[in-house]
N, C-alpha and C positions, 0 to 999 in steps of 0.2 A: 582298440579292439575290446578291452574290458568294458568300456562304456557301451559299446555296441551290443555286447552280450547281455549287459544289464537291461537294455531296451528290449531285447528279444525275450528275456525272462519275464518282463512285465507283460509282454504280448501273450506269452504262454498261459498266464494265469488269469487273463481277462475273462469276464463272463460273456455270454452270448450277445450282449448288447453293445459290443465293441463298435465304436464309430470309426469311419475310415476317412482319410484326408480327401478333400475335394480335388478332383483332377486338375492338373496345371493346364492353363490355357496358353497356347503359344501365339506369337505374332507372326503371321504369314503374309506373303504376297505372291500373287500369281505371276511368275516371271519366266515361264516356259517360252521358248521361241515360237512366234506365230508361223503359220504355214507359209506365209509370204516372205519370211526372212530368208536372206541368202547368206552364204558364207563370206561374201566379199567380192569385189569386182574381179579379182584375179583368181578366184578359187574354183569357179565353175567354168569349164572351157568349151561349152557347147559341143560336147562329144556327140558323135553320131552313133556310138555304140548303144544298143538297147539293153538297159540293165534288167528289165523284166523280160523273161524269156518265154518263147514257146517251150514246150517240154524239152529240157536239157538232157542230152546224153552225156553222162560223166561217169567216172569210176564209182561204182556202187560201194557203199559202206558194208562192212561185214554184217551179215544178218544175225548178229548175236542176240539182240533183243531190241525191243522198241525203246523209244525215248523213256528214260527213267521217270521223267516228270509227267508223262502223258496220263490223261484220265483225271476226272474231277476228284476221285477218291485218293489220288496220290499213291496208288499201290506200288510197292517195290517188288519187282520180280526177282527170283533167285537165279544165280549163275550155277548151272549144273553142267557137268560134262566138260568143263574147261581144263586146259592144261594147268596143272599145279604140282608142286613138289611133294605134297604130302607132309606138311609141317608137323614136326613133333610138338608135344605139349610145351616143352622147354623153349623151343624156337618161337612158337606162337606167343607164349607169355613174354618172352624177351622183346618181341616186336611190338606187342600191344602195350607194353610198359612205356614205350617211347611216344605213344599217342597223346595228344592234348585233347582231352574230352571236356565238353562236347565238341565234336568236329565242327569247325566253323562253316565249311562249305556244304550246302545241301546236296550238291552233286556227289561229293566225296562221301558224305554220310550215307547216301543211298547205295553207292558202290560198296561201301564197307558192309552194310547190312545185307546186300544182295550176295556178295561173295562168301560171307560167313554162313548164311543160311543155305546157300548152295553146297558149300563144303560139308556141312552137317548132313545134308541129305545124300550127298555122294558117298559118305563114309559109313552109312548105316550098317552095311554088311560086315564091317570090320570091328570086332570087339576091341582090337588094340587101339582104335581111334578114340575110345572113351575119354581119355585124359585130355586130348586135344579138343574134343567136342565140349568138354567141361569148360575149358577156357573160352571157347567160342560162345557158348551159351551165357557164361558170366558177362561177356562183353555185350551181348544183345541185351541182357538185363541192365547193365550199367548205362547203356545208351538209350534206354527207354523204348526199345523196339518190341513192345508187347503185341502190337497189332500184327507184326510179322510172325511172331511165335504162334499166335492164334491161327493165322492163315496157313502156316505150314502144317499145323495139326489137321486143319480142315481139308487140305489137299493131299495129304499123304498119311494114310492109315497106318503104315508101317512105323512111323515115328512114335505112335502112342504105345508101341510094344516096348519102347526103351524107357526104363525107369528114370534114367538121366534126363531125357527130354520131358517126361511127364512132371518131373520136379519143377522145371522152369515154366512149363505150360501152366501149372497151378499158380505160379506167381503172376503170369500174364493175365489169368482170370481174375486174380485179386485186384490188379491195377485197373482192369476193365469194369470193376464194380460187381462182378459175378461171384459174390462171396460164398454162396451155398455150393456152387459147382467147384470153386477153388478148394474148399475144405473137403468136399467129397473126393476130389482127385488126390489131395495130400494124404488123407486117411488111408488110401489104398496103396500107398508107397511104403514098403517095409523100411524100418529105420535101424536095421542092423548094419554095423560097420562094414561088413563084406558085401553089402548090397549096393552101396553108393560110395563114390569118392568123398573125401572128408568135407569139401566145400558144399557139395550137393546135399550131404546128410545134414549139415548144419542148416542149410536153407529149409529143408523139409521139417526139421525140428522146430525152427522159428515159426513156420506156418502152422504146424500142429499146435503150438503154444497159443497162437492167436485164436485158432478155431475152438480150442477148449475154453479159453476165456470168453469167447463170444457165446458159448453155450453154458457159461457160468460154472464150468467144471474147473475151479481154480486150482485144485490139487494136481490134476493132470497137466494144466497149463504150467504150473511151477516145475514139475518134473521135466517137461519138454524144454523149458527155458534153461534149467540147470544143465541138461545134456547138450543143448546148443552152445552154451558158454564153454563147456568142456571141449567142444569141437572148434573153438576159436571165435565164436560169434560175440559181438557187442550187444549187450542186452539192457543197457541203461534205461531207456524210456519204457520198453516193454515191462521190465521189472518194476519200475515205479508205478506204472498204471495198474499192474496186476496187484501190487500191494494195496493200492487205493481201493480197487474193486473188492479184494478179499476182506479188508479191514473196515472199509467204509470211512476211512480217514483221508485227509488231503496231505499227501506226502509231497515235499518240495520236488519240483522237476528240475533236473540239471539241463544245461544247454549243450547239446552235442556239437561236434564240429560240422556234422551234416545230418539233416533229417532224412530218414529213409522211408521207403514204402511201408515197411513193417512198423515203424514208428507211427505213421499216419493211421494205420489200421488199428493199433492199440489206442491211440489218442481219441479216435472217433467212438470208441466204446464208452467214453465219458461225455459224449456230445461236445467235445472240444471244438471250437470254431477256428479253422485255419485263417491266418492273416497273410495278406500279400507280401508283407515285409519278410516272411520266412522263405519265400520262393528262392531268394538268392542263396540261402543256406541249405536248400533241399536238393535231394537227388531227383532225377527225372521221374522215377517211379512215384515218388511222393506227389509231384505236381500233376502227373497224369491221373492219379487216384482222385485228386481234388476235382479235376474236370469231369470225371465219371461219377461223382457223388451227387445224387439227385437231391439230397437234403441240404446241400450248400447253396447259398444264394447265387443267382445267375451272374451278378457282377463279379463275385470272387471267382467263380468258375471261368468267367471270361479272362480274368487276369492270369489264371493258371493256364488257360488254353494258349494265350499269347506267349507265356513263358515256355510252354512245351513246344510251341511252333518254332521259337528261336533255337531250340535244341533239336529240331527236325524230328520231333516225336508227335506231330499233329498234322493230319492231312488237311488240304484246303477245305474239303467238305466238312470236317470236324470243326475247324476254326470258324467257318461260315455259320454253322449251326450255333456255335457259342455266341457269335455276334447277334444272331437273330433271336436267340433265347432270351436276351436282355429285353425286358418289357419297354415299350415306348416311353412310359412314365419315368423310367430309370436312366434313360440315355442322356448324354450331354449333347444338346443341340448344337450343330456346327455352324449355325447361321452367322454368328458374330466372330467366328474363328477365321483368321486369315492364314493361308497356307504357304509356307516356304520350305526350306530344307533343314529346319532346326530339330525335327523329329520329336519335339516336345509336345506330343499330343497323346491323350489318354485313349484307352480302349473304348471308353464310353463314347468318345467322339467318332471313332471308326464304326462303332455299332450304330450310332445315329445316322452316319453317312450311308451305311449299307441298307438300313431300313428305307431311307429316302430313295436310294438307287432302285431298290426293288419296286417302289411304289410310284416311280416317275416314268412317264412315257415320252415326254417332249425330248427330242434328241440332244439339243444343245444343253439343256439343264442336266440331263443324265450324264452327258460327257463331262460337264463341269464337276459334278459330284464324284464321278469316277476319278478325275484328275486329282481332286482333293483327297480321296481315299488313298490313292497311290502315293501321293506326296507325304501323307501322314504316316505311311507304313515303312519308312526307310530305316528304321532301327535294324542293326545287324541281325540276321537270321530271320526276321519277320517278313522282309520284303519278298523273297521267293514264293512264300505261301500266299501272301496277300495279293501278289501279282496274278497268281492263278485264279483267285477268287474274282479279281477284277476282269481278267481275260474272258471269263465265261460270260460276263455281262457285256463286254466290248464286242464280242462276236455277234451279239444280238442287235447292236446299234445299226440303224440304217445309214447309208452314206449320204448324209445331209450336210450342206454347207455350214450348218450351225455347229458341227462338231470339229471343224477345222482348227479353231482357236486352241483346242485341247489335244490336237492330234499327237503332239510330241510325247507326253506322258502315257498316252494310250498305246502308242507304238512300243515304247519302252517296256510296258507291262506285257504286251503280246510277245516281244522278243524273249523276255525273261521266262515267260510261261511256255515257250517253245511253240507258240502258235504263229509260225512263220508265214504261212499263206495269207492269213488275215492281216498280219503286219505289212506284207508286201502290197496287199490291196489298199491299205490305208495310206501307204507311202505314195502309191500311184494316184490315189484320190487327192492327196495333198499337192501333187504336181499337176493338178487339173486334168488328170487322165492321160497325161502324156508320158511316153517312155523316155524321159530325159531327166537329167539332174537339175531340178528347178528350185527346190525348197530346202529348208533346214532339215526337214524330215528325211531327206535323201541320205543323210549321213548314216541312217540305220541300215542302209544296204550293206554297209561294211560288216555289221554283225550278222546279217543274213548269209552273206557270202562265207564268213568264217564258220558259221553253224552248218554250212553246206546244206542249205534248205533245198532239197532236190525239187526240181521243176518249179521253183519259185523265182529265183534270180539266176542270171547267166553267170557261169563260173568266171571269176576274175573281175566282174564288173564292180564289185565292192572295193577292190583294191585300187581301181582308178579313182573312185570317190575319195578313198583315204589319202591318196596322193594329192588330190586337189585340196583337201582340208589342210594337210600338213604344209604344202607349199603356200597356201593362203594365210599362214601364220595363225591358224586356229587351234593348233595342238601344242601343248606344253612339252618340254623335253622328256620328262618322265613317261608321259603317255606315248610319245613317239617311240621311245626305246622299247616300251612294253609291247606296242603294236608290232614292231619289227620282230621282236623276240617270238611272239605268238605266230606270226606269218611264217617265219623261218622254221620253227618247230613243226608246223603243219605242212612244210615243204611247198609253200607258195613261191612263185617267182617274184621276189620283192623288187620293185622298180629301182633302178640306179639312183634317180633323184632322191628317193627316200633314204637310201643308204648314205648318200652324200650329206643330206641334211642332218641325219643322226650323228655322223662323224663330227659335225661341227658343235654338237651339244654334249655336255658332260654326261657320262653314263650313271644312272642312279645306283646307289649302293644300299638303299634302305631295304628292310625286310629280313626275316629270319633265315639264317643259314645253318643247316644241320652239321653234325660232327664231321670231321674230315673223313672222307672215304665213303660216306653214306650215299652220295649221288652216284658214285661209280658202282657201288653194290646194287643200287636200284637199277641202273642201266643193265648190269649183268643179269639180274633176276628177270627183267623184261625180255631180254634176248633169249633166255631159256624158257620163256613162256610160263613163268611161275606167277599165275594171276593173283592168287591170294597174297603171296609175299610182296608182289609189286604194289598192290593197292595199300597194304599196311605201310609199306615204306614210302609210298607217295604221300600219304597223309602225315606221317611223321616228319617228312622232308619239309612240307609247307609249315608245320609247326603251329604256334598259337595264334598266328595272324589270319585275318580274313584273306581269301584268295586274291582280292583286289589289292592287297598290300604285300603280296608275295615277292620275294627277291627274284629278279629276272632270270638268274641262273637256275634257280629252283623251278621257276615256271616253265622254262624251256625243257629241262630234263624230265619233269613230271608229265608234260604233254607228250613228249616223245615216248616215254615208258608206257603210258596208257595205249598209245597207238600201237606199240610193238606187241602188246598182248591181245590185240584185236578189239580194243575199246576206243576206236577212232571217234565214234559218235559222242561218247562221254568226254574224250579229250577236247573235242571242239566246243562242247557245252562248257567245259572248264575254262577254255580260252575266252569265250564270250563273257562268262561270269567275272573273269579277271579284268575285263575291259569296260563292262557296261556301266559301272558306277562313275567312272571318269567320262565315259562317252556321252552320257546324257547331259553333261555340263557344257559340251561344245556348243558354241553359238549363243549361249545365254548371256544376256547383257545385264 
């Protein structure tokens, strides 16, 4: 660790001419199943059931909100008017202390952002809610949800009457690169102890210190820093930079445990260039600020955008803009890169692929480039956002025979992006236009059924496909148990042969398990319709692992809990996310 810190220190003091390592090129091979591949002689039974439906009449999902992932801008709606217990500040702080941040699942991250922002807006009229809202706003700041804070202000004028909200709105403006407006907002917030809770007062004083230093008013900046320190703020890097600016000398920079947004703002006053190696040590605000800094090179901003996307703080549109911002002369050409599943591909390669995708009209070549882009984006956290970028291009592809070779990764991206109707069309096309289970692509019907893609597939038809795959020996024991867990939690009628097959296999025990009693408390909160508490407890139950590696007991109880509070659509999305990583490997030789 000491050696790593010394490396970071060297990076901190490098001049603007710092050079960056050449991106690693991975060895890849195209090994997705062809559309003509079958699951095996015994796996497809010539069913006369039609998986693709005429409009299906089924139980409708609660009209709580649209798919959280819909829309190219990745907007996250707020949950307002939901049943919740009215968490006290101490209860909220206790629950959020158990969260592992950043949240690994994008679906759960969006749920967390939505329920917190909804709770803030619901409690505007209650002055007693300020302490709880302080903790909620702090959590939005820690998770990098600056875009949500800005959109809340734009859609709700009442929020801006709250000094507490305006404090965090000013920080969102700073992260967005709107420094003048951020400082104007901060200067209009009184800094008396009785005006704001201590944490919020500290945040305002830090921001005032930066704004004064930016205007070369170093005496006022020092006063604000001293007051912020007295309120409990860490002022290491801001103090060092202020000393440099005031004295004109180069004072040695210490290496903090974490680089924060305020650190980035002060460092940029000296024209300090951020280095990608720091992103692992930086909070999300620091990284988002790099993305929104027009004076930083497009390559570094792209690295920051991918890092922010992995923390669910970047929309598909913003990440796409970061890829396309990289000039053609700076990208790493993907021509000689072979794509498999090693994930060892740089952002420059993805930028090059996206440039070519945008400028290619031939369906087969475009489909191949899209398959490569999808395959190169499998690092944790990045794939859900990259899949939405790809899905937008896939929807424009004509149904040409030339794309069939690449139909499998294209369908996977569409399923991940929630574009179920287009996914079903591509499955049908892979089957030669027939309503039968003919190709390896048919296995994605299971995901469509679990997602309950209304009017796209007949209810239960995917379960028949899952049974075929399992009985045909194409499903490993862990995936089989996970599938049955998901189906049972969603109250499907699980076929007896699937139960019998699972009983012959050892039940997996891998995955994080929360403290004793947590799952029973989660179930109780859900039954009482305590939405905010349920979502916080769901995220802490899953723990530090990606949802694809969740313990099956946790997976079952969290899906049931989300359903119980009216979030069946998100429960189904979570179920798909838990399965899709292993599902795309079925049939690959």
